[in-house]
VEXPANU-784143 format. One record per residue (C-alpha): x, y, z. Coordinates in pm, whole numbers, always signed. Example, Ala and Ser with C-alpha at 12.3 -4.5 7.8 and 13.67 -1.06 7.14 Angstrom:
<sites>
<site u="+1230" v="-450" w="+780"/>
<site u="+1367" v="-106" w="+714"/>
</sites>
This chain:
<sites>
<site u="+1651" v="-294" w="+1509"/>
<site u="+1479" v="+18" w="+1665"/>
<site u="+1819" v="+200" w="+1661"/>
<site u="+1826" v="+179" w="+1287"/>
<site u="+1809" v="+532" w="+1133"/>
<site u="+1600" v="+535" w="+812"/>
<site u="+1762" v="+638" w="+507"/>
<site u="+1544" v="+942" w="+408"/>
<site u="+1662" v="+950" w="+56"/>
<site u="+1584" v="+586" w="-15"/>
<site u="+1256" v="+632" w="+147"/>
<site u="+1171" v="+924" w="-98"/>
<site u="+1296" v="+767" w="-385"/>
<site u="+1090" v="+438" w="-323"/>
<site u="+767" v="+633" w="-237"/>
<site u="+823" v="+871" w="-522"/>
<site u="+876" v="+586" w="-779"/>
<site u="+576" v="+373" w="-645"/>
<site u="+372" v="+694" w="-650"/>
<site u="+478" v="+792" w="-997"/>
<site u="+414" v="+430" w="-1118"/>
<site u="+51" v="+454" w="-995"/>
<site u="+0" v="+801" w="-1137"/>
<site u="+121" v="+666" w="-1485"/>
<site u="-143" v="+384" w="-1458"/>
<site u="-412" v="+647" w="-1340"/>
<site u="-337" v="+868" w="-1632"/>
<site u="-260" v="+643" w="-1914"/>
<site u="-398" v="+312" w="-1809"/>
<site u="-685" v="+136" w="-1987"/>
<site u="-1003" v="-40" w="-1841"/>
<site u="-866" v="-368" w="-1984"/>
<site u="-667" v="-563" w="-1892"/>
<site u="-713" v="-624" w="-1527"/>
<site u="-522" v="-806" w="-1258"/>
<site u="-153" v="-909" w="-1252"/>
<site u="-244" v="-1216" w="-1453"/>
<site u="-440" v="-993" w="-1709"/>
<site u="-141" v="-774" w="-1766"/>
<site u="+99" v="-1052" w="-1805"/>
<site u="-118" v="-1235" w="-2050"/>
<site u="-173" v="-926" w="-2230"/>
<site u="+196" v="-854" w="-2268"/>
<site u="+259" v="-1218" w="-2360"/>
<site u="+13" v="-1225" w="-2649"/>
<site u="+46" v="-872" w="-2770"/>
<site u="+399" v="-829" w="-2713"/>
<site u="+310" v="-488" w="-2585"/>
<site u="+365" v="-350" w="-2216"/>
<site u="+67" v="-204" w="-2046"/>
<site u="+100" v="+66" w="-1790"/>
<site u="+23" v="-216" w="-1561"/>
<site u="+327" v="-379" w="-1665"/>
<site u="+531" v="-78" w="-1633"/>
<site u="+396" v="-16" w="-1285"/>
<site u="+511" v="-382" w="-1181"/>
<site u="+856" v="-324" w="-1339"/>
<site u="+904" v="+13" w="-1160"/>
<site u="+772" v="-99" w="-826"/>
<site u="+1013" v="-427" w="-836"/>
<site u="+1301" v="-192" w="-907"/>
<site u="+1234" v="+39" w="-634"/>
<site u="+1159" v="-234" w="-377"/>
<site u="+1503" v="-406" w="-461"/>
<site u="+1693" v="-74" w="-380"/>
<site u="+1480" v="-3" w="-69"/>
<site u="+1531" v="-361" w="+59"/>
<site u="+1894" v="-357" w="+18"/>
<site u="+1912" v="-38" w="+209"/>
<site u="+1688" v="-151" w="+503"/>
<site u="+1747" v="-549" w="+539"/>
<site u="+2065" v="-640" w="+745"/>
<site u="+2054" v="-1015" w="+625"/>
<site u="+1926" v="-1198" w="+328"/>
<site u="+1584" v="-1297" w="+515"/>
<site u="+1533" v="-936" w="+637"/>
<site u="+1595" v="-807" w="+266"/>
<site u="+1349" v="-1073" w="+130"/>
<site u="+1074" v="-979" w="+387"/>
<site u="+1137" v="-598" w="+317"/>
<site u="+1142" v="-671" w="-54"/>
<site u="+797" v="-864" w="-29"/>
<site u="+639" v="-580" w="+176"/>
<site u="+743" v="-306" w="-48"/>
<site u="+630" v="-482" w="-342"/>
<site u="+295" v="-618" w="-213"/>
<site u="+176" v="-333" w="+40"/>
<site u="+131" v="-64" w="-250"/>
<site u="-42" v="-344" w="-460"/>
<site u="-309" v="-434" w="-185"/>
<site u="-380" v="-63" w="-103"/>
<site u="-443" v="-41" w="-489"/>
<site u="-695" v="-331" w="-463"/>
<site u="-876" v="-174" w="-189"/>
<site u="-899" v="+178" w="-327"/>
<site u="-1221" v="+103" w="-513"/>
<site u="-1459" v="+277" w="-247"/>
<site u="-1396" v="+590" w="-38"/>
<site u="-1201" v="+541" w="+291"/>
<site u="-1103" v="+171" w="+264"/>
<site u="-739" v="+250" w="+234"/>
<site u="-759" v="+487" w="+526"/>
<site u="-921" v="+214" w="+753"/>
<site u="-663" v="-35" w="+636"/>
<site u="-389" v="+208" w="+741"/>
<site u="-567" v="+278" w="+1058"/>
<site u="-548" v="-104" w="+1127"/>
<site u="-170" v="-118" w="+1068"/>
<site u="-123" v="+193" w="+1273"/>
<site u="-272" v="-3" w="+1570"/>
<site u="-29" v="-274" w="+1505"/>
<site u="+262" v="-41" w="+1492"/>
<site u="+161" v="+140" w="+1827"/>
<site u="+142" v="-213" w="+1976"/>
<site u="+478" v="-274" w="+1890"/>
<site u="+639" v="+81" w="+1989"/>
<site u="+434" v="+119" w="+2309"/>
<site u="+261" v="+423" w="+2182"/>
<site u="+602" v="+612" w="+2144"/>
<site u="+677" v="+853" w="+1882"/>
<site u="+982" v="+1025" w="+1750"/>
<site u="+798" v="+1251" w="+1500"/>
<site u="+786" v="+1625" w="+1601"/>
<site u="+462" v="+1750" w="+1738"/>
<site u="+446" v="+2014" w="+1461"/>
<site u="+488" v="+1754" w="+1172"/>
<site u="+250" v="+1526" w="+1335"/>
<site u="-15" v="+1792" w="+1353"/>
<site u="+41" v="+1900" w="+994"/>
<site u="+25" v="+1539" w="+889"/>
<site u="-292" v="+1475" w="+1110"/>
<site u="-500" v="+1807" w="+957"/>
<site u="-408" v="+1683" w="+614"/>
<site u="-516" v="+1342" w="+653"/>
<site u="-829" v="+1419" w="+817"/>
<site u="-914" v="+1692" w="+551"/>
<site u="-870" v="+1424" w="+267"/>
<site u="-1071" v="+1194" w="+474"/>
<site u="-1359" v="+1422" w="+474"/>
<site u="-1328" v="+1462" w="+95"/>
<site u="-1325" v="+1087" w="+40"/>
<site u="-1614" v="+1039" w="+301"/>
<site u="-1833" v="+1289" w="+104"/>
<site u="-1734" v="+1102" w="-196"/>
<site u="-1564" v="+1395" w="-393"/>
<site u="-1236" v="+1217" w="-451"/>
<site u="-1043" v="+900" w="-397"/>
<site u="-682" v="+856" w="-338"/>
<site u="-631" v="+706" w="-693"/>
<site u="-364" v="+464" w="-804"/>
<site u="-74" v="+719" w="-708"/>
<site u="-204" v="+806" w="-368"/>
<site u="-304" v="+443" w="-273"/>
<site u="+40" v="+308" w="-389"/>
<site u="+217" v="+583" w="-189"/>
<site u="+6" v="+510" w="+118"/>
<site u="+114" v="+133" w="+101"/>
<site u="+465" v="+244" w="+49"/>
<site u="+466" v="+455" w="+374"/>
<site u="+289" v="+136" w="+558"/>
<site u="+552" v="-110" w="+415"/>
<site u="+853" v="+114" w="+512"/>
<site u="+722" v="+169" w="+873"/>
<site u="+654" v="-208" w="+906"/>
<site u="+1022" v="-289" w="+783"/>
<site u="+1158" v="-32" w="+1043"/>
<site u="+958" v="-96" w="+1358"/>
<site u="+818" v="-460" w="+1336"/>
<site u="+986" v="-779" w="+1446"/>
<site u="+1097" v="-999" w="+1144"/>
<site u="+835" v="-1285" w="+1224"/>
<site u="+567" v="-1008" w="+1218"/>
<site u="+683" v="-865" w="+877"/>
<site u="+665" v="-1224" w="+745"/>
<site u="+306" v="-1278" w="+874"/>
<site u="+213" v="-955" w="+716"/>
<site u="+360" v="-1066" w="+385"/>
<site u="+168" v="-1397" w="+398"/>
<site u="-140" v="-1193" w="+443"/>
<site u="-49" v="-976" w="+178"/>
<site u="+25" v="-1272" w="-65"/>
<site u="-313" v="-1430" w="+11"/>
<site u="-494" v="-1101" w="-50"/>
<site u="-292" v="-1082" w="-385"/>
<site u="-387" v="-1420" w="-495"/>
<site u="-751" v="-1399" w="-398"/>
<site u="-783" v="-1085" w="-569"/>
<site u="-730" v="-1261" w="-913"/>
<site u="-1034" v="-1468" w="-863"/>
<site u="-1277" v="-1275" w="-649"/>
<site u="-1426" v="-937" w="-580"/>
<site u="-1351" v="-792" w="-258"/>
<site u="-1629" v="-546" w="-260"/>
<site u="-1862" v="-825" w="-311"/>
<site u="-1693" v="-1032" w="-30"/>
<site u="-1733" v="-705" w="+180"/>
<site u="-2110" v="-650" w="+67"/>
<site u="-2201" v="-998" w="+177"/>
<site u="-2085" v="-982" w="+536"/>
<site u="-2293" v="-734" w="+750"/>
<site u="-2012" v="-640" w="+979"/>
<site u="-1768" v="-587" w="+705"/>
<site u="-2020" v="-385" w="+525"/>
<site u="-2101" v="-179" w="+821"/>
<site u="-1741" v="-103" w="+877"/>
<site u="-1709" v="-15" w="+506"/>
<site u="-1971" v="+234" w="+517"/>
<site u="-1872" v="+398" w="+835"/>
<site u="-1772" v="+781" w="+767"/>
<site u="-1906" v="+770" w="+409"/>
<site u="-2178" v="+960" w="+255"/>
<site u="-2521" v="+784" w="+318"/>
</sites>
């Protein structure tokens, strides 16, 4: 598993497709409908695809291609497919307040470090440039001058999913999928922001690094 070489072209295709779908929803999307159920109901009754429906279709198609290239067995392909579909969606759900996606990504990064033993193959220069870019954007978000938007959050979720598929054991991937499914279902019925606001610890973590 760890010896597998990532297909750079497939990674770029998948990430670009997911990011482009998010950009389309950012630029052309409407305030209503909301949620997966809302978009599906709207399409069912109005017979008109929303940008949310288009985003779902594009993400599903890109996830299928990526899963076929990264999985070596049916169960691995299924786990990869679910991660490729759900991770961008969960990041989009969190991207309603500054720095939430970055903190979510940091939690994933800690998990990845645990399974890789802290070893990296990324060149130092690339890592340095990436770190500077992330830090600069985090400062902008923390001062509430910008948000990732659907395209940035979806792309971040795509990177998290791809990394998980490449370095995590299958059982861990399936565990993450179950968490993503739970969050996706809950998001159709409750507001994550309201839940976070009700718990002091979560609220404090959510506020950390943000403009007071």
